KOLLO-656742 format. One record per residue (C-alpha): x, y, z. Coordinates in nm, 3 decimals, decimal comma. Layout:
N
(rec (X; Y; Z))
...
END
This chain:
399
(rec (19,503; 12,068; 2,998))
(rec (19,156; 11,958; 3,102))
(rec (18,974; 12,013; 3,431))
(rec (18,742; 11,720; 3,354))
(rec (18,949; 11,463; 3,546))
(rec (18,765; 11,369; 3,864))
(rec (18,391; 11,337; 3,933))
(rec (18,178; 11,369; 3,620))
(rec (17,829; 11,519; 3,616))
(rec (17,565; 11,386; 3,377))
(rec (17,317; 11,668; 3,319))
(rec (17,118; 11,515; 3,035))
(rec (16,740; 11,458; 3,052))
(rec (16,765; 11,084; 3,101))
(rec (16,912; 10,855; 3,188))
(rec (16,964; 11,062; 3,499))
(rec (17,233; 11,029; 3,763))
(rec (17,187; 10,703; 3,958))
(rec (17,239; 10,730; 4,336))
(rec (17,529; 10,527; 4,473))
(rec (17,297; 10,343; 4,707))
(rec (17,081; 10,232; 4,412))
(rec (17,391; 10,099; 4,237))
(rec (17,500; 9,922; 4,555))
(rec (17,155; 9,762; 4,590))
(rec (17,192; 9,621; 4,238))
(rec (17,546; 9,493; 4,291))
(rec (17,473; 9,138; 4,409))
(rec (17,461; 8,783; 4,276))
(rec (17,159; 8,673; 4,075))
(rec (16,871; 8,574; 4,304))
(rec (16,633; 8,281; 4,308))
(rec (16,339; 8,383; 4,088))
(rec (16,104; 8,105; 4,204))
(rec (16,073; 8,176; 4,576))
(rec (16,236; 8,380; 4,847))
(rec (16,295; 8,751; 4,918))
(rec (16,275; 8,871; 4,556))
(rec (15,907; 8,780; 4,536))
(rec (15,814; 8,984; 4,843))
(rec (16,032; 9,272; 4,723))
(rec (15,849; 9,279; 4,388))
(rec (15,510; 9,280; 4,557))
(rec (15,624; 9,577; 4,766))
(rec (15,699; 9,787; 4,457))
(rec (15,339; 9,814; 4,336))
(rec (15,189; 10,026; 4,616))
(rec (15,488; 10,259; 4,611))
(rec (15,474; 10,300; 4,234))
(rec (15,106; 10,386; 4,270))
(rec (15,196; 10,639; 4,540))
(rec (15,433; 10,813; 4,298))
(rec (15,168; 10,819; 4,023))
(rec (14,903; 10,926; 4,276))
(rec (14,657; 10,656; 4,183))
(rec (14,448; 10,394; 4,357))
(rec (14,409; 10,203; 4,032))
(rec (14,626; 9,938; 3,868))
(rec (14,999; 9,934; 3,796))
(rec (15,194; 9,699; 3,570))
(rec (15,566; 9,648; 3,506))
(rec (15,727; 9,587; 3,166))
(rec (16,086; 9,517; 3,073))
(rec (16,157; 9,797; 2,828))
(rec (16,197; 10,171; 2,781))
(rec (15,941; 10,446; 2,724))
(rec (15,873; 10,326; 2,371))
(rec (15,772; 9,991; 2,517))
(rec (15,529; 10,167; 2,750))
(rec (15,384; 10,359; 2,454))
(rec (15,314; 10,032; 2,274))
(rec (15,179; 9,858; 2,584))
(rec (14,924; 10,125; 2,664))
(rec (14,807; 10,160; 2,303))
(rec (14,783; 9,784; 2,248))
(rec (14,569; 9,737; 2,558))
(rec (14,321; 10,012; 2,478))
(rec (14,276; 10,009; 2,100))
(rec (14,168; 9,811; 1,799))
(rec (14,310; 9,860; 1,452))
(rec (14,144; 10,149; 1,276))
(rec (14,067; 10,341; 1,597))
(rec (14,124; 10,714; 1,578))
(rec (14,346; 10,887; 1,834))
(rec (14,399; 11,260; 1,881))
(rec (14,757; 11,367; 1,953))
(rec (14,813; 11,727; 2,067))
(rec (15,177; 11,805; 1,986))
(rec (15,423; 12,025; 2,180))
(rec (15,750; 11,866; 2,071))
(rec (15,906; 11,559; 1,915))
(rec (15,793; 11,299; 2,169))
(rec (15,431; 11,339; 2,062))
(rec (15,556; 11,260; 1,711))
(rec (15,713; 10,939; 1,839))
(rec (15,398; 10,826; 2,017))
(rec (15,195; 10,909; 1,705))
(rec (15,430; 10,698; 1,491))
(rec (15,390; 10,411; 1,736))
(rec (15,012; 10,439; 1,702))
(rec (15,032; 10,438; 1,322))
(rec (15,246; 10,125; 1,339))
(rec (14,967; 9,952; 1,530))
(rec (14,717; 10,043; 1,258))
(rec (14,554; 10,336; 1,436))
(rec (14,424; 10,647; 1,262))
(rec (14,624; 10,939; 1,403))
(rec (14,506; 11,299; 1,403))
(rec (14,755; 11,565; 1,518))
(rec (14,693; 11,905; 1,673))
(rec (15,025; 12,088; 1,644))
(rec (15,104; 12,357; 1,902))
(rec (15,467; 12,390; 1,796))
(rec (15,782; 12,359; 2,004))
(rec (15,745; 12,656; 2,239))
(rec (15,388; 12,661; 2,370))
(rec (15,180; 12,417; 2,576))
(rec (14,872; 12,232; 2,459))
(rec (14,572; 12,461; 2,428))
(rec (14,314; 12,263; 2,624))
(rec (14,028; 12,466; 2,475))
(rec (14,136; 12,367; 2,124))
(rec (14,129; 12,001; 2,229))
(rec (13,779; 12,051; 2,366))
(rec (13,666; 12,222; 2,046))
(rec (13,791; 11,930; 1,837))
(rec (13,615; 11,678; 2,058))
(rec (13,287; 11,870; 2,045))
(rec (13,311; 11,853; 1,666))
(rec (13,351; 11,475; 1,686))
(rec (12,979; 11,404; 1,697))
(rec (13,020; 11,035; 1,622))
(rec (13,282; 10,987; 1,894))
(rec (13,530; 10,840; 1,648))
(rec (13,822; 10,960; 1,860))
(rec (13,896; 10,686; 2,112))
(rec (14,188; 10,845; 2,296))
(rec (14,366; 11,172; 2,347))
(rec (14,740; 11,100; 2,377))
(rec (14,913; 11,373; 2,578))
(rec (15,279; 11,417; 2,667))
(rec (15,275; 11,588; 3,008))
(rec (15,633; 11,722; 2,979))
(rec (15,793; 11,705; 2,638))
(rec (16,158; 11,618; 2,692))
(rec (16,269; 11,788; 2,371))
(rec (16,099; 12,126; 2,420))
(rec (16,069; 12,126; 2,804))
(rec (15,705; 12,232; 2,780))
(rec (15,469; 12,123; 3,059))
(rec (15,101; 12,101; 2,963))
(rec (14,799; 12,119; 3,193))
(rec (14,655; 11,767; 3,222))
(rec (14,368; 11,866; 3,451))
(rec (14,256; 12,136; 3,206))
(rec (14,251; 11,886; 2,921))
(rec (14,042; 11,649; 3,133))
(rec (13,794; 11,929; 3,205))
(rec (13,761; 12,000; 2,833))
(rec (13,701; 11,632; 2,754))
(rec (13,431; 11,617; 3,020))
(rec (13,274; 11,946; 2,911))
(rec (13,253; 11,812; 2,558))
(rec (13,072; 11,503; 2,689))
(rec (13,321; 11,291; 2,500))
(rec (13,410; 10,933; 2,599))
(rec (13,773; 10,946; 2,476))
(rec (14,037; 10,814; 2,712))
(rec (14,296; 11,060; 2,840))
(rec (14,631; 10,880; 2,811))
(rec (14,936; 11,057; 2,950))
(rec (15,309; 11,015; 2,885))
(rec (15,486; 11,103; 3,212))
(rec (15,833; 10,991; 3,108))
(rec (16,000; 11,323; 3,193))
(rec (15,761; 11,442; 3,460))
(rec (15,678; 11,163; 3,705))
(rec (15,865; 11,200; 4,035))
(rec (15,982; 11,545; 3,917))
(rec (15,685; 11,765; 3,823))
(rec (15,361; 11,731; 4,014))
(rec (15,140; 11,468; 3,854))
(rec (14,806; 11,356; 4,001))
(rec (14,668; 11,067; 3,797))
(rec (14,338; 11,022; 3,979))
(rec (14,273; 11,382; 4,079))
(rec (14,345; 11,512; 3,730))
(rec (14,139; 11,240; 3,561))
(rec (14,404; 11,060; 3,357))
(rec (14,286; 10,716; 3,246))
(rec (14,638; 10,584; 3,188))
(rec (14,988; 10,705; 3,264))
(rec (15,326; 10,571; 3,160))
(rec (15,678; 10,622; 3,292))
(rec (16,023; 10,468; 3,264))
(rec (16,263; 10,402; 3,548))
(rec (16,558; 10,605; 3,419))
(rec (16,457; 10,965; 3,489))
(rec (16,279; 11,073; 3,808))
(rec (16,284; 10,716; 3,939))
(rec (16,667; 10,718; 3,942))
(rec (16,722; 10,360; 3,820))
(rec (16,926; 10,253; 3,514))
(rec (16,718; 10,220; 3,193))
(rec (16,536; 9,894; 3,126))
(rec (16,203; 9,892; 3,310))
(rec (15,881; 10,087; 3,246))
(rec (15,539; 10,109; 3,407))
(rec (15,180; 10,149; 3,291))
(rec (14,909; 10,272; 3,526))
(rec (14,546; 10,234; 3,423))
(rec (14,199; 10,288; 3,567))
(rec (13,861; 10,118; 3,522))
(rec (13,776; 10,310; 3,203))
(rec (14,099; 10,192; 3,043))
(rec (14,033; 9,841; 3,169))
(rec (13,695; 9,851; 2,994))
(rec (13,867; 9,955; 2,670))
(rec (14,090; 9,648; 2,701))
(rec (13,783; 9,427; 2,647))
(rec (13,752; 9,537; 2,282))
(rec (14,121; 9,591; 2,203))
(rec (14,246; 9,373; 1,919))
(rec (14,597; 9,523; 1,905))
(rec (14,703; 9,347; 2,221))
(rec (14,921; 9,036; 2,211))
(rec (15,023; 8,797; 2,483))
(rec (15,337; 8,978; 2,583))
(rec (15,182; 9,326; 2,605))
(rec (14,856; 9,217; 2,770))
(rec (14,828; 9,392; 3,104))
(rec (14,556; 9,159; 3,241))
(rec (14,782; 8,867; 3,347))
(rec (15,046; 9,114; 3,471))
(rec (14,810; 9,287; 3,713))
(rec (14,806; 9,134; 4,064))
(rec (14,923; 8,795; 3,934))
(rec (14,896; 8,483; 4,145))
(rec (15,199; 8,332; 3,972))
(rec (15,510; 8,545; 4,009))
(rec (15,656; 8,519; 3,658))
(rec (15,337; 8,669; 3,510))
(rec (15,444; 9,010; 3,638))
(rec (15,696; 9,004; 3,352))
(rec (15,564; 8,732; 3,118))
(rec (15,886; 8,547; 3,192))
(rec (16,205; 8,612; 3,382))
(rec (16,197; 8,936; 3,577))
(rec (16,452; 9,221; 3,554))
(rec (16,599; 9,102; 3,882))
(rec (16,869; 9,357; 3,951))
(rec (16,656; 9,647; 3,833))
(rec (16,401; 9,544; 4,094))
(rec (16,659; 9,574; 4,372))
(rec (16,764; 9,916; 4,246))
(rec (16,406; 10,033; 4,204))
(rec (16,324; 9,923; 4,559))
(rec (16,605; 10,144; 4,690))
(rec (16,499; 10,438; 4,472))
(rec (16,138; 10,413; 4,587))
(rec (16,253; 10,401; 4,949))
(rec (16,430; 10,732; 4,887))
(rec (16,135; 10,892; 4,704))
(rec (15,831; 10,763; 4,891))
(rec (15,947; 10,669; 5,240))
(rec (16,235; 10,910; 5,309))
(rec (16,192; 11,237; 5,117))
(rec (15,822; 11,205; 5,034))
(rec (15,674; 11,274; 4,692))
(rec (15,549; 11,624; 4,784))
(rec (15,899; 11,721; 4,893))
(rec (16,044; 11,565; 4,577))
(rec (15,819; 11,792; 4,371))
(rec (15,916; 12,095; 4,583))
(rec (16,288; 12,020; 4,545))
(rec (16,259; 11,995; 4,168))
(rec (16,057; 12,318; 4,153))
(rec (16,316; 12,510; 4,356))
(rec (16,607; 12,377; 4,152))
(rec (16,426; 12,461; 3,827))
(rec (16,368; 12,815; 3,953))
(rec (16,742; 12,858; 4,000))
(rec (16,814; 12,732; 3,648))
(rec (16,553; 12,957; 3,494))
(rec (16,682; 13,257; 3,694))
(rec (17,036; 13,197; 3,572))
(rec (16,934; 13,173; 3,207))
(rec (16,717; 13,482; 3,232))
(rec (17,026; 13,671; 3,353))
(rec (17,243; 13,529; 3,073))
(rec (16,975; 13,628; 2,821))
(rec (16,985; 13,990; 2,937))
(rec (17,321; 14,075; 2,775))
(rec (17,307; 14,329; 2,495))
(rec (17,455; 14,085; 2,243))
(rec (17,329; 13,761; 2,401))
(rec (17,176; 13,514; 2,158))
(rec (17,092; 13,253; 2,421))
(rec (16,734; 13,214; 2,540))
(rec (16,511; 12,967; 2,719))
(rec (16,298; 12,778; 2,470))
(rec (15,981; 12,814; 2,680))
(rec (15,903; 13,180; 2,738))
(rec (15,617; 13,146; 2,989))
(rec (15,764; 13,050; 3,330))
(rec (15,433; 12,891; 3,433))
(rec (15,464; 12,612; 3,176))
(rec (15,835; 12,534; 3,207))
(rec (15,920; 12,184; 3,318))
(rec (16,082; 12,127; 3,658))
(rec (16,275; 11,829; 3,516))
(rec (16,436; 11,948; 3,191))
(rec (16,520; 12,285; 3,037))
(rec (16,565; 12,338; 2,663))
(rec (16,786; 12,628; 2,553))
(rec (16,840; 12,803; 2,221))
(rec (17,195; 12,917; 2,143))
(rec (17,215; 12,964; 1,766))
(rec (17,526; 12,821; 1,599))
(rec (17,720; 12,768; 1,924))
(rec (17,526; 12,522; 2,139))
(rec (17,729; 12,222; 2,024))
(rec (18,050; 12,416; 2,079))
(rec (17,946; 12,497; 2,437))
(rec (17,838; 12,139; 2,508))
(rec (18,165; 11,999; 2,380))
(rec (18,371; 12,247; 2,583))
(rec (18,200; 12,189; 2,919))
(rec (18,226; 11,812; 2,873))
(rec (18,586; 11,793; 2,759))
(rec (18,724; 12,072; 2,977))
(rec (18,506; 12,064; 3,287))
(rec (18,347; 11,718; 3,314))
(rec (17,980; 11,810; 3,270))
(rec (17,767; 11,646; 3,000))
(rec (17,473; 11,852; 2,875))
(rec (17,191; 11,718; 2,660))
(rec (17,179; 11,759; 2,284))
(rec (16,889; 11,937; 2,121))
(rec (16,623; 11,690; 2,003))
(rec (16,349; 11,754; 1,750))
(rec (16,410; 12,128; 1,720))
(rec (16,598; 12,109; 1,387))
(rec (16,703; 11,840; 1,143))
(rec (17,028; 11,671; 1,256))
(rec (17,201; 11,729; 0,921))
(rec (17,148; 12,106; 0,920))
(rec (17,346; 12,392; 1,078))
(rec (17,040; 12,483; 1,288))
(rec (17,078; 12,154; 1,478))
(rec (17,384; 12,304; 1,649))
(rec (17,172; 12,581; 1,800))
(rec (17,005; 12,388; 2,084))
(rec (17,097; 12,209; 2,405))
(rec (16,918; 12,085; 2,715))
(rec (16,985; 12,050; 3,086))
(rec (16,838; 11,754; 3,269))
(rec (16,764; 11,831; 3,635))
(rec (16,564; 11,525; 3,733))
(rec (16,587; 11,265; 4,005))
(rec (16,913; 11,256; 4,199))
(rec (16,994; 11,629; 4,179))
(rec (17,060; 11,878; 4,458))
(rec (17,111; 12,251; 4,500))
(rec (17,483; 12,185; 4,523))
(rec (17,497; 11,982; 4,202))
(rec (17,290; 12,226; 4,000))
(rec (17,499; 12,524; 4,111))
(rec (17,804; 12,332; 3,989))
(rec (17,641; 12,274; 3,650))
(rec (17,540; 12,639; 3,616))
(rec (17,887; 12,759; 3,718))
(rec (18,037; 12,527; 3,457))
(rec (17,812; 12,671; 3,186))
(rec (17,909; 13,022; 3,299))
(rec (18,275; 12,925; 3,270))
(rec (18,217; 12,786; 2,921))
(rec (18,044; 13,103; 2,805))
(rec (18,342; 13,307; 2,923))
(rec (18,605; 13,072; 2,782))
(rec (18,440; 13,064; 2,440))
(rec (18,360; 13,435; 2,430))
(rec (17,986; 13,372; 2,391))
(rec (17,798; 13,695; 2,470))
(rec (17,588; 13,675; 2,786))
(rec (17,447; 13,891; 3,057))
(rec (17,601; 13,916; 3,407))
(rec (17,489; 13,794; 3,746))
(rec (17,351; 13,453; 3,655))
(rec (17,511; 13,266; 3,942))
(rec (17,397; 13,531; 4,191))
(rec (17,043; 13,498; 4,058))
(rec (17,056; 13,120; 4,090))
(rec (17,191; 13,138; 4,445))
(rec (16,920; 13,385; 4,543))
(rec (16,653; 13,152; 4,403))
(rec (16,786; 12,863; 4,611))
(rec (16,828; 13,078; 4,923))
(rec (16,476; 13,225; 4,909))
END
């Protein structure tokens, strides 16, 4: 007998749960793409996207996922042979670095492991040693979705400036934007990228690149860029189809419009950040209680609470993480995220990690349900754990 029949909860770190009203907004016949309401709707997205990214600079839309945004931002700011510095705190920095190598860039890694944030001072030290300014960009993942580490973007910007280095600061906000606080202009990011399927609560398929004047200047010498990826014709185009270099992602635009109404005009981005922070505090409180058992093997991957993401939480449960994930999905109707990048998939260690996505369309009610389901799974499977986790979570939400 399974208790999974009925509403299902997707608690993976993207794609996140899509609000019913976003789905309803998308459920319509195909529109006219040459004139009419769709054109005005698309124009209305740009200022609201910029409000989420906290920038007064430019925003562009691409049909694609986060990997597409990686390629777009690199192609527009680099020439083949350019050197980029990639501080690493998990597997998504590896992916961006591989993308850069594929474009013919010279990649230098600074590896901070899978449990600690980027050491901004170490980045500054490396840039001060780069007397010839060979490094053209520092590519930073704000929140690494695999490790759930959140790094300090403003501190990295201060180190770049203190070093007197002209490198661009390019930031991957896939897991963080519209979840963790991100201030593109205030923190000095030159570019930022995000996809629609996490904090923006829209089905996967559209991504966004934000860029400032320094990045625009880099575009003038970039020889990696091709016609499709070029952000120049996509920015404030006079002809509508140039937004997308062809047919637009029509139904995604309707869904995104509804999601941005919810984020920007109804809840407000500051309140969105506060909601995610409070929910994350409940999750972290619960896991800290579960960790406290005498025989408990489970622990939060990120030990310092100050650098834990508010959007995703990575957990270590040696040997039994896959067993727990399978049980809560098949018996209780909750899907947790697999571990990514923490161990090779063909090794026993791979089964020692899982993740909870708590991004976008998530409430106190829904996260308490997820935590209670995990608690039930721990008991059903006889996995050692400390007591009082649900009380701790409730207290964090009630504070």
